[in-house]
C-alpha positions as CSV (number, residue, x, y, z in Angstrom):
1,X,138.2,68.9,153.0
2,X,135.9,71.8,154.3
3,X,133.6,73.5,152.3
4,X,133.8,77.1,152.4
5,X,130.4,79.2,152.5
6,X,130.2,83.0,151.5
7,X,127.3,85.0,153.6
8,X,126.3,88.4,152.3
9,X,124.4,91.1,153.8
10,X,120.6,89.9,154.3
11,X,117.8,91.8,153.0
12,X,117.3,93.7,156.3
13,X,113.7,94.7,154.8
14,X,111.6,98.4,155.0
15,X,113.3,99.4,152.1
16,X,116.8,99.5,153.3
17,X,119.4,98.6,150.9
18,X,122.6,99.4,152.9
19,X,124.1,99.2,156.0
20,X,127.0,100.1,158.1
21,X,129.3,98.1,159.8
22,X,129.5,99.4,163.6
23,X,131.1,96.6,165.3
24,X,132.5,92.8,164.5
25,X,131.6,90.6,166.9
26,X,133.8,87.7,165.6
27,X,137.6,87.6,165.0
28,X,139.1,85.1,162.0
29,X,139.5,81.7,163.2
30,X,136.4,81.8,166.0
31,X,134.1,79.0,165.6
32,X,130.4,79.9,165.2
33,X,127.1,78.5,165.8
34,X,124.0,78.7,163.2
35,X,122.0,82.0,163.8
36,X,124.7,83.4,165.8
37,X,125.2,87.1,165.6
38,X,128.5,87.9,163.5
39,X,128.2,92.1,163.7
40,X,126.8,94.5,164.5
41,X,125.4,97.2,161.7
42,X,123.2,100.4,161.8
43,X,121.0,101.0,159.1
44,X,118.8,104.0,158.6
45,X,116.2,102.6,161.2
46,X,117.9,101.0,164.1
47,X,121.6,99.0,165.2
48,X,120.9,95.5,165.3
49,X,122.8,92.3,165.3
50,X,122.9,90.0,162.1
51,X,123.0,86.5,162.4
52,X,124.8,84.4,160.6
53,X,123.0,81.3,158.9
54,X,126.0,78.7,158.7
55,X,127.7,77.1,161.5
56,X,131.7,76.9,161.3
57,X,135.0,78.4,161.5
58,X,135.4,82.2,160.2
59,X,138.1,82.2,157.7
60,X,137.6,85.8,155.9
61,X,135.7,89.4,157.1
62,X,134.7,91.7,154.3
63,X,134.9,95.2,155.6
64,X,136.2,97.7,158.4
65,X,134.4,99.0,161.3
66,X,132.9,101.8,159.7
67,X,132.6,100.9,156.1
68,X,129.1,101.0,154.3
69,X,127.9,97.7,152.4
70,X,124.8,97.4,150.6
71,X,122.5,94.7,150.6
72,X,124.0,91.3,149.2
73,X,127.4,92.5,149.7
74,X,129.8,89.8,150.8
75,X,130.0,89.7,155.0
76,X,132.1,86.9,155.8
77,X,132.9,83.7,155.0
78,X,132.9,80.3,156.8
79,X,134.4,76.7,156.4
80,X,132.1,74.4,157.1
81,X,132.6,70.6,158.0
82,X,136.0,71.6,159.3
83,X,137.2,69.2,162.4
84,X,136.7,72.2,164.7
85,X,133.4,73.1,163.8
86,X,132.4,69.3,163.8
87,X,130.5,70.2,167.2
88,X,128.7,73.3,166.4
89,X,126.4,71.9,164.2
90,X,127.5,73.6,161.3
91,X,125.6,73.2,158.3
92,X,123.8,76.3,155.9
93,X,120.7,76.2,153.9
94,X,121.0,77.3,149.8
95,X,117.5,78.8,149.7
96,X,117.8,81.0,152.9
97,X,117.4,83.8,150.8
98,X,120.0,85.7,152.7
99,X,122.0,86.4,149.6
100,X,124.6,83.7,150.6
101,X,126.3,81.7,148.2
102,X,126.4,78.0,149.1
103,X,127.8,75.2,147.0
104,X,127.4,71.1,147.6
105,X,129.3,69.2,150.4
106,X,131.5,66.6,150.1
107,X,128.9,63.9,149.7
108,X,126.8,65.6,146.9
109,X,124.3,67.0,149.4
110,X,123.4,70.6,150.2
111,X,124.2,71.6,153.6
112,X,120.9,72.6,155.4
113,X,120.6,76.0,158.3
114,X,117.7,78.1,159.9
115,X,117.4,80.4,156.6
116,X,116.1,82.7,159.6
117,X,118.5,85.7,158.5
118,X,116.8,88.9,158.1
119,X,118.1,91.9,160.5
120,X,115.9,91.7,164.4
121,X,114.8,88.3,163.4
122,X,116.7,85.1,165.3
123,X,116.2,82.0,166.6
124,X,116.3,84.1,169.9
125,X,118.8,81.0,171.7
126,X,121.4,82.3,173.8
127,X,124.9,83.7,172.5
128,X,127.3,80.4,172.1
129,X,130.5,80.6,173.7
130,X,133.1,80.8,170.4
131,X,136.5,78.7,170.6
132,X,139.4,80.8,168.9
133,X,141.5,78.6,166.9
134,X,145.0,79.7,167.3
135,X,147.6,79.3,164.4
136,X,150.7,77.1,165.6
137,X,153.0,78.8,167.8
138,X,151.0,81.3,169.4
139,X,150.9,81.8,173.0
140,X,147.5,80.9,174.8
141,X,147.9,83.9,177.1
142,X,145.8,87.0,175.9
143,X,148.4,89.2,177.1
144,X,151.5,87.4,175.1
145,X,152.9,89.7,172.2
146,X,152.2,88.1,168.5
147,X,155.1,87.0,166.7
148,X,156.1,88.6,164.0
149,X,154.5,87.1,160.9
150,X,153.4,88.9,157.4
151,X,149.6,87.7,156.9
152,X,149.2,86.7,153.3
153,X,146.4,85.4,151.1
154,X,146.0,81.9,150.9
155,X,143.7,80.0,148.2
156,X,140.3,78.2,148.9
157,X,137.9,76.0,147.4
158,X,135.0,78.1,148.5
159,X,133.9,81.3,146.5
160,X,135.6,84.8,147.1
161,X,138.7,85.6,148.7
162,X,139.7,84.2,152.2
163,X,142.3,85.7,154.8
164,X,144.7,83.9,156.6
165,X,143.8,83.3,160.3
166,X,144.5,86.6,162.1
167,X,147.6,86.3,164.4
168,X,147.1,88.8,166.7
169,X,145.8,86.5,170.2
170,X,142.4,87.6,171.9
171,X,142.3,90.6,174.3
172,X,140.7,90.8,177.7
173,X,136.6,89.9,176.7
174,X,135.3,93.4,176.9
175,X,138.3,94.9,174.9
176,X,137.9,95.6,171.2
177,X,140.8,95.0,168.5
178,X,140.6,98.3,166.4
179,X,142.7,98.9,163.1
180,X,144.5,102.5,163.2
181,X,144.9,104.0,159.8
182,X,148.7,103.5,159.5
183,X,147.9,99.5,159.4
184,X,149.0,98.4,162.7
185,X,147.3,96.0,164.7
186,X,146.8,95.1,168.2
187,X,144.5,95.4,171.1
188,X,143.1,98.7,171.9
189,X,141.5,99.3,175.6
190,X,137.9,100.4,174.1
191,X,134.7,98.6,174.2
192,X,132.2,101.0,173.0
193,X,131.4,101.3,169.1
194,X,130.3,105.1,169.4
195,X,133.9,106.0,171.1
196,X,135.5,104.2,167.6
197,X,133.4,105.8,165.6
198,X,133.9,109.3,167.2
199,X,137.5,108.7,166.8
200,X,137.6,107.6,163.0
201,X,135.5,110.8,162.4
202,X,138.2,113.2,163.9
203,X,141.5,110.8,162.9
204,X,142.4,110.2,166.3
205,X,144.7,107.3,166.8
206,X,143.2,105.4,169.9
207,X,146.7,103.9,170.7
208,X,148.2,107.4,171.6
209,X,145.3,107.5,174.6
210,X,145.5,107.0,178.1
211,X,142.0,105.8,179.1
212,X,140.1,106.9,182.9
213,X,137.9,103.8,182.9
214,X,138.8,100.9,184.8
215,X,142.1,99.1,183.5
216,X,142.6,101.7,181.4
217,X,139.4,101.5,178.8
218,X,139.1,104.5,176.7
219,X,136.0,106.3,177.3
220,X,134.0,109.0,175.2
221,X,135.5,111.7,177.6
222,X,138.7,110.5,177.1
223,X,138.1,111.1,173.4
224,X,136.1,114.3,173.7
225,X,138.9,116.0,175.8
226,X,141.6,114.5,173.1
227,X,139.2,116.3,170.2
228,X,139.3,119.6,172.4
229,X,142.6,119.4,172.9
230,X,143.5,119.3,169.1
231,X,141.2,121.8,168.1
232,X,142.6,124.2,170.3
233,X,146.1,123.4,169.6
234,X,147.7,126.5,167.5
235,X,147.3,126.1,163.5
236,X,150.3,125.5,161.5
237,X,151.0,128.5,159.4
238,X,151.3,127.6,155.7
239,X,152.3,130.1,153.2
240,X,151.4,129.4,149.2
241,X,152.8,131.1,146.6
242,X,150.1,133.4,146.4
243,X,150.3,134.8,149.6
244,X,153.7,134.6,149.9
245,X,154.6,137.4,151.9
246,X,151.7,136.8,154.2
247,X,153.3,136.3,157.6
248,X,153.0,133.2,159.8
249,X,150.4,135.0,162.3
250,X,147.9,136.2,159.6
251,X,148.0,133.1,157.9
252,X,147.1,131.2,161.2
253,X,144.5,133.8,162.3
254,X,143.0,133.8,158.2
255,X,139.8,131.5,158.3
256,X,140.2,128.0,156.5
257,X,139.6,129.0,152.8
258,X,136.8,127.5,150.8
259,X,137.2,124.7,148.2
260,X,136.9,125.4,144.5
261,X,136.1,122.6,142.5
262,X,136.1,122.4,138.5
263,X,133.0,120.8,136.7
264,X,133.8,117.9,134.0
265,X,130.8,118.5,132.0
266,X,130.4,122.0,131.8
267,X,134.0,123.4,133.0
268,X,132.4,125.7,135.1
269,X,133.4,126.3,138.7
270,X,131.6,125.7,142.5
271,X,133.2,127.0,146.1
272,X,131.9,124.8,148.6
273,X,132.5,126.5,151.8
274,X,135.4,125.4,154.4
275,X,134.5,123.6,157.7
276,X,133.9,120.1,159.4
277,X,131.7,118.1,156.9
278,X,130.0,115.4,158.6
279,X,128.2,112.9,156.3
280,X,124.3,112.7,155.7
281,X,124.0,108.6,156.8
282,X,122.6,106.4,159.0
283,X,119.8,107.5,161.2
284,X,120.9,111.2,160.5
285,X,120.2,110.8,156.5
286,X,117.3,109.1,157.1
287,X,115.7,112.0,159.0
288,X,116.6,114.3,156.6
289,X,115.4,112.7,153.6
290,X,112.0,112.2,155.4
291,X,111.8,115.6,156.7
292,X,112.8,117.4,153.6
293,X,109.9,114.9,152.0
294,X,107.4,116.0,154.6
295,X,108.2,119.8,154.0
296,X,107.5,119.3,150.1
297,X,104.4,117.1,150.1
298,X,102.4,118.2,152.7
299,X,100.9,121.7,152.9
300,X,101.1,121.4,157.0
301,X,99.4,123.7,159.4
302,X,99.7,124.4,163.2
303,X,97.3,125.4,165.9
304,X,98.4,125.7,169.8
305,X,96.5,126.2,172.8
306,X,97.3,126.7,176.7
307,X,95.9,124.4,178.9
308,X,95.8,123.8,183.1
309,X,97.5,120.7,183.3
310,X,97.0,121.0,187.7
311,X,94.2,118.5,187.3
312,X,95.9,116.3,185.6
313,X,99.3,116.2,187.3
314,X,96.7,115.4,190.3
315,X,95.2,112.4,188.8
316,X,98.7,111.4,187.8
317,X,100.3,111.1,191.8
318,X,96.8,109.6,192.6
319,X,97.4,106.8,190.1
320,X,100.8,106.2,191.6
321,X,100.5,106.9,195.1
322,X,100.2,103.5,197.3
323,X,97.7,102.7,199.6
324,X,93.9,103.0,199.6
325,X,92.7,99.5,198.0
326,X,95.7,98.1,199.8
327,X,96.7,96.3,196.5
328,X,100.5,97.8,196.8
329,X,102.8,100.0,194.3
330,X,102.1,99.3,190.4
331,X,104.0,100.4,187.4
332,X,104.3,104.1,187.4
333,X,102.2,105.5,185.1
334,X,103.8,108.5,183.0
335,X,102.9,111.7,181.9
336,X,103.5,110.4,178.3
337,X,101.5,107.6,179.0
338,X,98.5,109.7,179.7
339,X,98.5,112.1,177.0
340,X,99.1,108.8,174.4
341,X,95.6,108.0,175.9
342,X,94.1,110.8,175.6
343,X,95.3,111.0,171.7
344,X,93.3,108.0,171.2
345,X,90.6,108.9,172.5
346,X,90.9,112.1,170.3
347,X,91.5,110.3,167.1
348,X,88.1,108.0,167.9
349,X,86.5,111.3,167.7
350,X,88.5,113.1,165.2
351,X,89.3,110.4,162.6
352,X,90.7,112.6,160.1
353,X,93.8,113.0,161.8
354,X,94.6,109.2,161.7
355,X,94.9,109.2,157.6
356,X,97.4,109.3,155.3
357,X,96.9,110.8,151.4
358,X,97.4,108.8,148.1
359,X,98.9,111.5,145.8
360,X,98.4,109.2,143.2
361,X,95.0,108.3,143.3
362,X,94.1,111.4,144.9
363,X,92.3,110.0,148.2
364,X,92.7,110.5,151.6
365,X,92.8,107.0,153.7
366,X,91.6,106.7,156.9
367,X,93.4,104.1,159.2
368,X,91.7,102.0,161.4
369,X,94.2,101.1,164.0
370,X,96.2,104.0,165.5
371,X,100.0,102.8,165.6
372,X,101.0,105.9,168.1
373,X,104.4,107.2,167.4
374,X,106.5,108.7,169.7
375,X,109.4,111.1,169.6
376,X,112.5,109.6,171.5
377,X,116.0,111.6,171.3
378,X,118.9,109.0,171.7
379,X,122.6,109.1,171.3
380,X,122.5,108.2,167.6
381,X,119.8,111.0,167.1
382,X,115.9,111.5,167.1
383,X,113.8,108.3,166.8
384,X,110.3,107.5,166.6
385,X,109.3,104.5,167.8
386,X,105.5,103.3,167.5
387,X,103.2,101.5,170.1
388,X,101.3,99.1,167.8
389,X,97.3,99.0,168.4
390,X,97.2,101.5,170.7
391,X,93.5,102.2,170.5
392,X,92.6,99.2,172.5
393,X,95.9,99.5,174.5
394,X,94.5,101.2,178.6
395,X,97.1,103.7,180.4
396,X,99.2,101.2,182.2
397,X,99.9,99.2,178.7
398,X,100.8,101.8,176.6
399,X,103.2,102.8,179.7
400,X,105.1,99.8,179.6
401,X,105.1,99.9,176.0
402,X,106.6,102.9,175.8
403,X,109.3,102.1,178.5
404,X,110.1,98.9,176.3
405,X,110.6,100.6,173.6
406,X,112.6,103.8,174.9
407,X,115.1,101.5,176.6
408,X,115.4,99.7,173.4
409,X,115.9,102.9,171.2
410,X,119.1,103.9,174.1
411,X,120.7,101.2,173.7
412,X,120.2,100.6,170.2
413,X,118.6,97.6,169.5
414,X,115.1,98.4,168.3
415,X,114.1,96.7,165.2
416,X,113.3,97.9,162.0
417,X,109.5,97.2,162.2
418,X,109.5,99.0,165.4
419,X,110.4,102.4,163.9
420,X,108.1,102.2,161.0
421,X,104.4,102.1,160.4
422,X,103.1,104.9,162.4
423,X,99.8,106.7,162.1
424,X,99.7,109.5,164.3
425,X,103.0,110.9,166.2
426,X,103.2,112.2,170.1
427,X,106.3,114.9,170.5
428,X,106.9,115.6,173.9
429,X,109.6,118.4,173.6
430,X,108.5,120.0,177.0
431,X,111.7,117.5,178.1
432,X,114.2,120.1,176.5
433,X,112.7,123.0,178.7
434,X,111.2,124.4,176.2
435,X,107.4,125.4,175.9
436,X,106.1,125.4,172.2
437,X,107.4,124.4,168.6
438,X,106.0,123.8,165.1
439,X,107.2,120.2,164.6
440,X,107.3,118.7,161.0
441,X,104.9,116.2,160.0
442,X,106.6,112.7,160.2
443,X,105.7,111.7,156.3
444,X,103.3,110.0,155.4
445,X,101.2,110.7,158.7
446,X,98.9,113.5,158.4
447,X,99.0,115.3,162.0
448,X,101.4,115.4,165.0
449,X,100.1,116.6,168.7
450,X,103.6,118.6,170.4
451,X,103.7,119.1,174.6
452,X,105.8,121.7,175.7
453,X,107.2,121.8,179.7
454,X,104.3,121.9,182.2
455,X,105.4,124.3,184.1
456,X,104.0,126.7,187.2
457,X,102.5,130.0,185.9
458,X,99.7,132.3,186.8
459,X,96.6,131.4,185.7
460,X,92.7,132.4,186.3
461,X,91.2,129.7,187.9
462,X,87.9,130.0,189.2
463,X,87.5,133.4,188.8
464,X,90.7,134.0,190.9
465,X,94.1,134.3,190.0
466,X,96.3,131.3,191.5
467,X,99.5,129.6,190.1
468,X,98.4,126.8,187.9
469,X,100.8,124.0,186.2
470,X,100.5,125.3,182.7
471,X,101.2,123.2,179.5
472,X,101.1,124.5,175.9
473,X,100.0,121.9,173.1
474,X,100.6,122.4,169.4
475,X,99.3,120.5,166.8
476,X,100.5,120.7,162.9
477,X,98.2,118.6,160.6
478,X,97.9,118.2,157.1
479,X,95.5,121.0,155.6
480,X,94.7,118.2,152.9
481,X,93.0,115.7,155.2
482,X,90.4,118.6,157.1
483,X,90.0,122.0,158.0
484,X,91.2,124.1,160.6
485,X,87.5,123.6,162.5
486,X,88.6,119.6,162.4
487,X,91.9,119.8,164.1
488,X,91.0,122.8,166.3
489,X,88.0,120.7,167.5
490,X,90.6,117.8,168.2
491,X,92.9,120.0,170.2
492,X,90.5,121.4,172.1
493,X,89.3,118.1,173.1
494,X,92.9,117.2,174.2
495,X,93.1,120.2,176.0
496,X,89.8,119.7,178.0
497,X,90.7,116.3,178.8
498,X,94.4,117.5,180.1
499,X,92.1,120.3,182.3
500,X,89.5,118.1,183.4
501,X,90.8,114.2,182.9
502,X,87.2,113.0,184.1
503,X,86.4,113.8,180.8
504,X,88.8,111.2,179.1
505,X,86.4,108.7,181.4
506,X,83.3,108.9,179.2
507,X,85.5,107.4,176.1
508,X,87.1,104.6,178.6
């Protein structure tokens, strides 16, 4: 008799208490191995895969894609010790700390497992090919239609509800199975979780869309086109008792009425403006909370200066050129990596800006290490990956780490530990084509350096008017940790290094 174990959403660390299910990686009936990723979730920090500490057959899943679950809520149940899972090394650790509920096996012994189930931390083993356990009578062909059958709950010796195996055959490997609002189930040609999430937000039935991708794959452009079509369609005229004399045209043209709600406590009414409502949760919600706290707690100020970056750009071109020593071409040095190295040198001279404020103790805490955050814009919103121990890295090392973290941010695979613990932030908003900004400090840090676009401008150089590459640098700082003289000295040193890169050589 197989033992059914329940795997719960583990403690994600970094103070995270909930996560949103983005994509299930296993189906009911799949055989999973220990530490195999079973679900992709989005937290306030990153999008990560959660590994299961048990090996066996998946008997139930809890939560649809798009649902939010608190830490400790059931994720799925696994039948351990079944004949189908005999070759998978199925086991579980009662002391794994994952929040899973276990019980003794048939021999009275507690099953064993890796216990290494925190988000972002796994064995690193390659994924194991899953084998689907199909109910009797189902065709093995992925394209064969499923027989008519009404799935119902079945009993199990394990804890929690266990669902019957899904009779729907598995679609092609790269096609995900989605559920629609009317309860129907079947293959939908969409692979991107972002596409499915966008469709859910706008109540679109993906079954009604014709994909423009290979083999009919539904792309993001297809969903956005459907959204635009639905928005541009003429509104249906609705007449109410209070406006019974209004014509259909006037009702159609009138703006949506605000929603009035009655307070159950005071009996008073409140009016909420009409329009599209987007929940502040996930990454967007975390950013909103942090920025609001920064504005509430930090008395910030901003100073800025224009700098001639012509020599810095020439130095970068020389670093990236092939020849000279004959050593060949190495990794390209980015402008952001050069500015990051300049920041670490400036923070060594002005350590007040690499600090935080302990409000309860009324103390300024100067930090010995520079963990340099940099703003990265992704499809999921703004994230700030952190380059650890930037004070001991050279330009090449910083550039390589920035490239790695940027790629992880774009693919949504950053770990929570790679998004926290920063002590100073570099914000290159020049990539958006703007010259200046007054950024909000990334709480609980004490300062942020902003960099605008580097653009050709008329500039007085060596007493003559010339066209030079000019950039605006801005420093937003916590006025509790230093005065304007310190902030101005930091910014001036950064500008001097930009204008004369040789100044930086004295600190290398």
